[in-house]
C-alpha positions in Angstrom: -36.6 -1.0 28.3 -33.4 0.8 29.2 -31.8 2.8 26.5 -28.0 2.6 26.1 -26.0 5.8 26.3 -24.7 6.8 22.8 -21.2 5.9 22.0 -19.0 9.1 22.1 -18.0 10.3 18.7 -14.3 10.5 17.8 -13.5 13.7 16.0 -10.2 13.7 14.0 -8.8 17.3 13.7 -9.0 18.8 10.3 -5.8 18.2 8.2 -4.7 15.3 10.4 -4.5 11.8 9.1 -5.2 9.5 12.0 -5.5 5.8 12.5 -6.3 4.1 15.8 -6.9 0.7 17.3 -8.0 -0.3 20.8 -7.7 -4.0 21.7 -9.4 -5.4 24.8 -7.2 -8.2 26.1 -10.0 -9.5 28.5 -12.5 -9.8 25.6 -9.8 -10.9 23.2 -10.9 -8.5 20.4 -10.6 -5.1 18.9 -13.3 -2.7 20.4 -12.5 0.4 18.3 -10.6 1.0 15.1 -10.1 3.4 12.3 -7.7 3.0 9.4 -6.1 0.0 11.2 -4.1 -1.0 8.1 -3.1 2.5 6.9 0.7 2.9 6.9 2.7 5.6 8.6 6.4 6.0 9.0 7.2 4.6 12.4 9.5 7.2 14.0 10.5 5.8 17.4 7.7 3.2 17.7 10.0 0.9 15.8 12.3 0.8 18.8 10.1 -1.9 20.3 10.9 -4.1 17.4 14.6 -3.3 17.6 14.7 -4.3 21.2 12.8 -7.5 20.7 15.0 -8.5 17.8 18.3 -7.7 19.7 17.1 -9.7 22.8 16.3 -12.7 20.6 19.4 -12.6 18.4 22.3 -11.7 20.8 23.8 -12.3 24.2 23.0 -9.1 26.1 25.9 -7.6 28.0 25.6 -5.0 30.8 26.4 -2.3 28.3 23.8 -3.6 25.9 21.2 -3.6 28.6 22.0 0.0 29.5 21.6 1.0 25.9 18.3 -0.9 25.6 17.0 0.8 28.7 17.9 4.3 27.4 16.3 3.5 24.0 13.0 2.2 25.5 12.6 4.6 28.4 14.0 7.8 26.9 13.8 7.1 23.1 17.6 7.3 22.7 18.2 7.6 18.9 21.9 6.9 19.2 21.1 3.6 20.9 18.5 2.8 18.2 21.1 3.5 15.4 23.6 1.2 17.1 21.1 -1.7 17.4 19.9 -1.1 13.8 23.5 -1.3 12.6 24.3 -4.5 14.6 21.1 -6.2 13.4 21.8 -5.7 9.7 19.5 -2.7 9.2 16.5 -3.8 7.1 17.2 -7.4 8.1 15.8 -6.5 11.6 12.5 -5.7 10.0 12.5 -8.8 7.9 13.0 -11.0 10.9 10.3 -9.3 13.0 7.8 -9.3 10.2 8.2 -13.1 9.8 8.3 -13.8 13.5 5.3 -11.7 14.5 3.2 -12.1 11.4 3.1 -8.4 10.6 1.3 -7.4 7.4 2.0 -3.7 6.7 5.4 -3.3 8.4 8.3 -2.8 5.9 11.9 -1.5 5.9 12.7 2.1 5.1 13.0 3.1 1.4 16.1 1.8 -0.3 17.5 5.3 -0.7 17.3 5.8 3.1 18.7 2.5 4.5 20.0 4.0 7.7 16.8 5.8 8.6 15.2 3.2 11.0 12.4 5.8 11.7 11.2 5.5 8.1 10.1 1.9 8.7 6.5 1.6 7.6 3.9 0.3 10.0 0.2 0.3 10.7 -1.9 0.5 13.9 -2.9 -3.1 13.5 0.7 -4.2 13.3 1.6 -2.2 16.4 -1.2 -4.1 18.2 0.2 -7.4 16.9 3.6 -6.3 18.3 2.3 -5.7 21.8 0.2 -8.9 21.7 3.4 -10.8 20.8 5.2 -9.1 23.6 2.5 -9.9 26.2 1.4 -13.4 24.9 4.3 -15.1 23.1 7.6 -13.4 23.8 10.0 -15.2 26.2 9.1 -14.2 29.8 12.5 -12.5 30.4 12.1 -10.4 27.3 8.5 -9.5 28.1 9.4 -8.4 31.7 12.4 -6.4 30.5 10.7 -4.5 27.7 7.4 -3.9 29.5 9.3 -2.8 32.6 11.2 -0.2 30.6 8.1 1.1 28.9 6.4 1.5 32.3 9.4 3.7 33.3 9.1 6.0 30.2 10.8 9.3 31.1 8.9 12.6 30.7 11.7 13.9 28.5 13.3 12.1 25.5 17.1 12.0 25.1 16.7 14.6 22.3 15.0 17.1 24.6 11.4 16.6 23.4 8.6 16.1 25.8 7.3 12.6 25.4 4.3 12.8 27.8 1.7 13.5 25.0 -1.1 11.1 24.2 -1.5 8.2 26.6 0.5 9.6 29.5 -1.5 12.9 29.6 -4.8 11.6 28.5 -5.2 8.3 30.5 -4.6 7.2 34.0 -1.9 4.7 35.1 -1.1 1.9 34.9 0.4 2.2 31.4 3.5 1.3 29.6 4.2 3.4 26.5 6.4 3.9 23.4 5.9 7.2 21.7 7.1 8.4 18.3 7.8 11.8 16.8 9.5 12.9 13.6 9.6 16.1 11.5 9.7 18.7 14.2 13.4 19.5 13.9 16.4 18.2 15.8 15.9 20.5 18.8 12.6 21.3 20.4 11.4 24.9 20.2 10.3 24.5 23.8 12.6 22.2 25.7 11.1 19.6 27.9 11.1 20.6 31.6 10.5 17.1 33.0 7.1 17.8 34.6 4.5 15.1 34.0 1.0 16.6 33.8 -1.8 14.7 35.6 -4.1 12.5 33.6 -7.1 14.2 32.8 -4.6 6.4 2.8 -1.3 4.6 2.5 2.1 6.4 2.5 4.8 7.4 4.9 4.0 11.1 4.7 7.6 12.2 4.2 7.7 15.9 4.5 5.0 16.1 7.1 5.5 15.6 10.8 4.3 12.4 12.5 3.3 12.0 16.2 2.3 8.6 17.6 1.3 7.3 21.0 1.2 3.5 21.7 1.1 1.2 24.7 -0.5 -1.0 27.2 -3.2 0.7 29.3 -4.5 -1.6 32.0 -6.1 -4.6 30.1 -6.1 -2.7 26.8 -3.6 -2.0 24.0 -4.0 1.5 22.7 -2.5 2.7 19.4 -3.0 6.1 17.9 -0.9 7.1 14.9 -1.1 10.6 13.3 0.3 12.4 10.3 0.2 16.1 11.1 -0.2 19.1 8.7 3.1 20.5 7.3 4.5 23.2 9.5 2.6 22.1 12.7 4.5 22.9 15.9 5.3 20.1 18.3 3.1 21.7 21.0 0.1 22.0 18.7 0.5 18.4 17.5 0.9 17.1 21.1 -2.3 18.9 22.2 -4.2 17.4 19.2 -3.0 13.9 19.8 -3.7 14.0 23.5 -7.2 15.2 22.9 -7.7 12.5 20.2 -6.3 9.8 22.5 -8.8 10.8 25.2 -11.7 10.6 22.8 -10.6 7.2 21.4 -10.3 5.7 24.8 -13.7 7.0 25.9 -15.3 5.7 22.7 -13.8 2.3 23.3 -15.3 1.9 26.8 -18.9 0.6 26.3 
């Protein structure tokens, strides 16, 4: 009898709260998960919901399209704020929760109505969002959004490097939406534009978050993290990238 190789163990770094889900689209099921329904503040991951809502609710002009491209490719916060305002702020989340069947996603706290990045979500709901995008969204919306996520730029509009997690840990093809919050308005080490080769409930306000999410081949990969207070962006990026690599390897069996 041939023995199976042991499943690689995923080691979450000390002090990091991490949730992850890997969904295999060929098998039609989750192949690895941890804390799938734990909630985190979304940071820029919510921009996928903002884009899907705007495409559904409005006639999209050439100017709108350019803003959507910047928001999805380069995580443009000003564009996100504009779509949040046009969509009625929390009403955007209400519509998307209903339309996609999300269970943990919720608007920002009432005392922070303009803070779209404080939307609550879970890894399971992010997987539901990508499944909706790939399986049920109108074809033109799917092609546009996925096309922009495949063109994710190495640097975000705010100067932060957005190649952590999936882009550094896993080989193409992938389409990604990253999220970061709590590392200051300006990066301590500005992004230089070079892509490296692949090689419990609560929003955690006061602690930085770093998330990597996306479509990797036939899989949907979501890794959400709440980092220890005072963590540098570089340290958090290294942790998340290593964790993403472990998660993916553990899911392939």
